[in-house]
N, C-alpha and C positions, 0 to 999 in steps of 0.2 A: 503494499500500499505506499511506498514512500513517491511513488508520482503526485497521488493523491493529497500527502502531504506538502511538495514541492508545489503544486498546483493551488492548493488554500493557502498557502505563504505568500506566493507573487501575490495572490490577491488583497493577502492581509498587508503587504507592504504598499502596495499602492493606497490602501487604507490611512494607514499609518503615515505616510509621506504627506499625503493630503493635509492630514490632522498637527503635523510637525510646523507647513507653514503655513497654515490656517490658524494654529494658537502663539504661533512665535512671531509674527508681523507685529503685534503691538510692544514686543519685547523691544528695549532701548540696551542690547547687548552689543559686544564685537563679535568678530567674525571667529574668531576662536571658539567659545561661549558654545556659538550657535552649532557648532560642527561637534561638538562631546554633548551639547543636546539633540543633536541628532541620532547618535547610538542608541540610546533606551529606546527609541520611536523604529528605527528597521529591527532590532530585536524583538521588539512585541511585536510586528509584524510576521519574525519566523517561527512562532510559537508553535506551531504544527510540527515542525522540523524538532523542536527541541523537548517534547515529551514519550519519544519515542519506546517502546517495553525494555529495550537493551539496558535504559538508563536503571530500571530496576534494580539489577545486578547491584549497581554502584550506589544508591539512595536507601535501597532495601523497605524498610518497611514507612521510609517518609515519602516515598514513590508514589503514592494515592495523595498525599496532602499537595506534593509539588506538582502533581499534575491537572489536580482539580484550582491552585492557586493560578498557574500560568494559562490555565484555559479562562478564567475569571478574567485577568489582564485583557487577553485576546479577542473574547466577547465585547468586555466593555470599551474596547475603541471602535469595532464594529458599530455597537449602540451608540456611542460618542459621533461615529462619522455622518450617522441617521440625524441622529438629534441637533446636527450642527448644519446638515443639506437644509434643515426644515428651518431652523430656526433664524439662518441666514437667511430662506428664499422670504420669510416673513418679513426682518428686518429690511430687507428690499425695498420690497412692496409698500411698508409704511414710511418709508422715508426715504426716496430717489435720489436725490441731490442733498446730503447731510454736510456742514462744515467738518473742516479737518478736526478741531477740539471736541466737538461733538458726535463723530467717527469714534474717537477715540475711545472718548468715555462708553461709548455703547459698546463698541469692541469688547472692551475689558468687562462690562458689566453683562454682557451676553457669553463671552466666555466661561464665568464663574456661574451662571445660571445654568447650563450647556452641560459642564461637569458636575455640576449635581445632582441634575436631573438623570444625566448618563449611569451616575454612580449609583442613583435609587431604581434605575431600570433592572441594570446589571444584576443587582442584589433579588429582585425579583425574576429574574429570569434563573437565578442557582436556586432559590426555591421551587420556581415550576419545575426544574430539571430533576428535584430531591424529591419533591412529594408524589404521594402514592398518586397515580392517576384516577381522575374522576371514570364513573362508569356514565356512559354516553348512549343512551338508547333511540334504537332506529325501527320504527315500523314500516314493514311491506306489505303490503296484500297482491294476493295474483287468484284468480280462479284458476290456476290449474291445482290450487293447494285443499286438501279437504281437513287437513289438521293442522294446528297450530304450533310452531317449534322456536325454540328458545336456543340462538345459539349465540356463544360467546368467540369474540376476535381477538384474542391477542397477536400483534406486529411488532414488529421491530424493537423485540426486548433488546438485542443487541446486548447479549450476556457475554463481559469479558471482566477481566480480573477485579477492575476497580469499582464492579460493579457490587453492593452488597448482597448476600443471599439473601437478607432480612427483607431486602426489597422483594425481593421475587415471590418471598415467603408470603409477604403479604398483598402482593399483587394475584396471587393465586387462593387468598384469602378472600378478595374482592371477587373475584371472577366466581368461584363456588357458593356463595353468598346469594349469586343469580339464579342459582340450579339449574345450569345451561343443560339440554338435551345433548347438545353438541360443541366439543372447543374445537376451533380452529387459530392453529399457529400459522399465520401467514407469511413466513419466511424474516429473514437476518434475526433469528433466535439464538444463534451461537456467531459469536464474535471474536472468537478469541481461540487457542490450542485448548482441546476438549481437556486437557491433562490439568490446567492452569484454573479450570473454573468447576470442578467436578460438584464441589459444595454448591453451586449456585443450580447450575442444572438439575441436581438430584431434587431442589424444591418444587422444581415443574411437575414430578411425581405426583405430588399432591391434587392437580386438578383431579376432578371428579365430572362425569359427565354420563348418561345413562348408555348415549350414543356410541361414546368413546373420542378419545380427542386426537384429529390430525393434523399433518403438517405437511407443508411444501417448502423445496428450498426459496431463499431470495441470495443476493447477490454476493453476502459475506459467507453463505456457507460457500458458497466455491473459493474467494478470496481466503478462508482461515483451512481449508481441508473438508472439501466436499464429502469424499467416503466416512473422514472420520465422526464428522457432524450429523450426517444421515445415521450412523451407526449408534451414535449417542442415542438419539432422540428415538430412535427403535426399540434399544434397552430398556426405555424406559416404560414402554408396552404400546406407543404412541404410532399409527397408521399413516403410512408413507402415501402421499399422493403425486407418484410423477408419471403424466399421462396414464390416469388410472381415475378408478372411480368405485363409487361405494354405495347401496341404495339406504338412504337412512328411512324410507317408509314407502310407499305403494306412489304416494304422489308427491317424492321429492327424493333426487339424487345428486350426491355431492360428487364433484370432482376437482384433481388439481393438475397444475402443469411445473413445469420446471420453471426458472425465473428468465424473465425473455432478455433481461437487462444483460446480463454477464452468460447466463446458461449456452449461448449458440458456440463462444470462443472455449467450453470443454465438452463440444459435442452433444449438447441437451438440449433440443429443439422442442420448443409445446408442439404436442399434435391432439386437437380436440378430438379428431373424431377416435382414438384411440382412446383419451380420456374417458368421452360419454359412450363406448361401445356398449356396457351394459344398460344403458340408462332406456326406460318404455317411453313409449311415443308420447305418453299425454302427461309425463310426471316434470314437474318445476326442478329445472335443472340448474345447479348453484353451481359457478367452477371460482377456485381458487388462484388466483394468480398473484403471487408480489408484486410486481411492476403493473402498475395500471394501465395494461396494454387495450391495443384496438384490436380484436380479431375479425377479418373480414366475415361475412354470413352470419345468420343468428341461429348460433350451435347452444346457447344456454340462456337464461333469463334472466341472471344475477352475476353477477363479478364481484370479487370480494379481494380489494389489493392493501396493500401499504405503500412502503418505498419511501413515498415523499416527506413523512414527518409531518406536514402541512407546512412545510418551509424551515420548521424546526425555531431559527432565528430570523426573525423580520430585519430586513429586508428581502433575505434569502427566499422568501416568498415569490418573490417575483422571477428570479431564475429557474427558481424549481418548476413554476406553471410555465415557464418557455419551454423547458424542456420535457416536461409532461404534459400531457392534453388534460388529465383531471387532478384534482389537489388535494382535495378535499371535501368528505362528505359524498353525498347522495346527489349521481346526475343520469341521464336520461342519454343513452349512446344513441348514435347513427344508427345502429342495426335493430333499434328497437328495445333493447336488453336496457338495464339497468347496473350502474354500479357504482358499490360504496367503497369509497379510499378514509382507511383510518389514518387517522394522524397517529399511530404507534402510542404502545404501552412503554416505549424506551427512548433512545437518543443515540447517535452517533457521533462519538468526539467527545467534545466536552457535554458533561453532563447538567446541562444546562439550557432551557427553551424560551423566546419571547415572543410573544402573541401568536403562539401554536402550543395552545397546552396537550399534554398527553391524554393517553383514552383507552379504556377498557371498553370496546365495544359492545354491545347487547343488541343484536338483531331480533326481532320480532316478527316473523314468518308467517302468514296463514292465510287465510281464504279472504275474499273481498267482506267489506264491513257488513254486506246485505244478508250472506251467507252465514257470517260470524252469528249477526243477530236472529239467525231461525232456529 
C-alpha cells in the first residue's frame, strides 16, 4: 500500500503548502525563519508516509498513540484547509476592496478563528471515528417478497492492529441487539496480517443470525492477503459468497461477487449469472458487492455495497463521488434495481470521520405496505 501512502502524502503536501503561504503571509519575519517554518508544514503533509507498521518494531506499545497523534495532525490540516477556503471566500464576498490596515487586522482575526474552528472540528472527527456506530434502519418494500426479513450489514470494518477488539465486540453487541435474520459482511473486514489481529477478528464469532453470516471480499482483503483473509472468516463459520448464492427463503435469494475495484487484478471477476444460478424466477434477488458497481441488465433487485465510507473526511466526499456513481444511502439504478451504499462501520487510515458518520445498517425488507397490512 506504499503507492497509496505516497499519493495521499502528495495531496497532503499540496494542502499544507497552501496553509503555509496562507498563514505566514501576515507574519513580519525574515527569510530564514520562513524556511524553518516551512519544514513542519511539509512534514505534516507527509504523515501518511510516517505511520508505517514497520515503525511498530521501533516504538513498541507507543506505536498506537504515535499513529493516532500524527493522523490527528494530518486530518486537522485537511479540515483547516477546508475551513480556510470557506472563510476566505466569505471574507472576499463581504469586503471586496479592504484597506491594507483593515486587511491585516482581518487576516489575523480570521487566522485565529479558523484555527480554533478547525481544532474543534478535528476533535469531533476523532470522537466520531472512535465512537460505536449508530444503527441506521432502512425500509425497503417489494411485491416479490412474501415475508419480512431483517438484514444487518457490516461494511468496511477495516480490522487492523490499532483497532481495539473491544470496539469490534461492541459493534457485534449492537448488531445482535437488532435480532437480524442474516448478517452480511460487505467487504473490507480484514485490513492487516491475520496473525496480528486474531483477537479482534475472533470477536466477530459472536455475531448471531438465524439464517447465518455471509461475507464477500473487499479491495483490502486482496491487498492484505486474499487466501488468508478468506480462510480466517470461513473458520469463524461464515459463508463465503464469491460468484455464489444461497436461498434465504422461498422468496429471497442472496448472492455475492468479488470486489470489482481490485478483484480483476487478482483474477477474480464478478459473474452474476453464476452468482444467481440457483435463484428462482420469482424470488427477490439481493446482491452483495463491496464496491457500488453498475452492472448491465437487471439480474438483481437490490444491491448492497460499501467501499466509499460516505467520503469519511469532508471534503473527500467530492472526490469519492467523482470516483463512484453512488456515494451513500439508497438510490434507484438505471437498470430498474435499487442500491444501498453503507457508510461503513469502521474507517481506513485515520480512525477519524468528519461529516460522514459510521453506521451499522439494518435493512428491513418485505412485501409492499399494502400487502403487509392485509
